[in-house]
C-alpha positions in Angstrom: 22.3 -59.4 -19.7 19.9 -58.4 -16.9 17.8 -61.1 -15.3 14.1 -60.9 -16.3 11.8 -61.2 -13.3 9.9 -64.5 -13.9 8.1 -64.7 -10.6 4.4 -63.8 -10.7 3.2 -60.4 -9.7 -0.2 -59.0 -9.0 -1.6 -56.8 -11.8 -4.6 -56.0 -9.7 -2.4 -54.1 -7.2 -0.9 -52.0 -10.0 -4.3 -51.2 -11.3 -5.6 -50.3 -7.9 -3.3 -47.3 -7.6 -5.8 -45.3 -9.7 -8.5 -45.6 -7.1 -9.3 -43.0 -4.5 -8.2 -43.6 -0.9 -11.7 -44.7 0.2 -11.9 -47.0 -2.9 -8.5 -48.5 -2.1 -9.5 -49.3 1.5 -12.6 -51.1 0.2 -10.6 -52.9 -2.4 -8.1 -54.1 0.2 -11.0 -55.2 2.4 -12.2 -57.4 -0.4 -8.7 -58.7 -1.0 -8.3 -59.6 2.7 -11.6 -61.5 2.7 -10.6 -63.4 -0.5 -7.1 -64.2 1.0 -8.7 -65.4 4.3 -11.0 -67.7 2.2 -8.0 -69.6 0.8 -8.0 -72.9 2.6 -4.4 -73.2 3.7 -1.6 -70.9 5.1 0.8 -72.0 2.4 -1.6 -71.2 -0.4 -2.4 -67.9 1.2 1.4 -67.1 1.4 1.6 -68.0 -2.3 -1.1 -65.4 -3.0 0.4 -62.8 -0.7 3.9 -62.8 -2.3 2.8 -61.6 -5.8 1.0 -58.7 -4.1 4.2 -57.7 -2.1 6.3 -58.1 -5.3 4.0 -55.7 -7.2 3.9 -53.2 -4.3 7.8 -53.3 -4.4 7.8 -52.4 -8.1 5.6 -49.3 -7.7 7.0 -45.8 -7.2 7.6 -45.0 -3.6 4.6 -42.6 -3.2 2.2 -45.1 -4.7 3.7 -48.0 -2.7 3.2 -46.0 0.6 -0.3 -45.1 -0.3 -1.3 -48.6 -1.1 0.4 -50.1 2.0 -1.4 -47.5 4.2 -4.8 -48.3 2.7 -4.0 -52.0 3.1 -3.2 -51.5 6.8 -6.4 -49.6 7.3 -8.3 -52.4 5.6 -6.6 -55.1 7.8 -7.4 -53.2 11.0 -11.0 -52.9 9.9 -11.2 -56.6 8.9 -12.6 -59.3 11.3 -9.8 -60.6 13.6 -9.9 -64.1 12.2 -9.3 -62.8 8.7 -6.4 -60.6 9.9 -4.9 -63.6 11.7 -5.0 -65.7 8.6 -3.4 -62.9 6.6 -0.6 -62.5 9.2 0.0 -66.2 9.3 0.4 -66.1 5.5 2.8 -63.2 5.7 4.8 -65.1 8.3 5.2 -67.9 5.8 6.0 -65.4 3.0 8.6 -64.0 5.3 10.3 -67.4 5.4 10.2 -67.6 1.6 11.3 -64.0 0.8 12.5 -62.2 3.9 13.9 -59.2 2.1 10.6 -58.5 0.4 8.6 -58.8 3.5 11.1 -56.8 5.5 10.9 -53.9 3.0 7.1 -53.9 3.1 7.1 -54.0 6.9 9.6 -51.1 7.1 7.1 -48.9 5.2 4.3 -50.2 7.4 6.2 -49.4 10.5 6.8 -45.8 9.2 3.1 -45.4 8.4 1.8 -46.9 11.7 1.9 -43.6 13.6 -0.5 -42.1 11.0 -3.1 -44.9 11.4 -5.2 -45.2 14.5 -4.9 -48.6 16.0 -1.9 -49.6 13.8 0.7 -49.5 16.6 -1.1 -52.3 18.5 -1.7 -54.3 15.4 1.6 -56.0 14.5 1.9 -59.4 12.8 3.0 -62.1 15.2 5.9 -63.2 13.1 7.6 -59.8 13.7 7.4 -60.2 17.4 9.1 -63.6 17.1 11.8 -62.3 14.8 12.7 -59.4 17.0 13.1 -61.5 20.2 16.7 -62.4 21.2 
């Protein structure tokens, strides 16, 4: 019998895929602000993982579109909010490295299409890639 996924996922992410690209960017900006408002990195990581799980469940075109709009929103966000989000993703990477890696691979593919994305890499990636 197949294992049923019992970890939480984020239904808001699944519903967001019906939004226009501009609406998606605004939606992600609100999400980034909400995540940044969570008082601890560990709690933020706990909020990020369900989003990443839901993105991973989506069909590839939808996943790429949502990740691209998320990247645009993070680039537009205040640096302190982006830093908190990246710290949370770094902790999420320690909890579920395969999930974060698959998300980051798509982000890396999309980066050339997004002005400013190439310079805007999460700190945990730099540490991971160093020998």
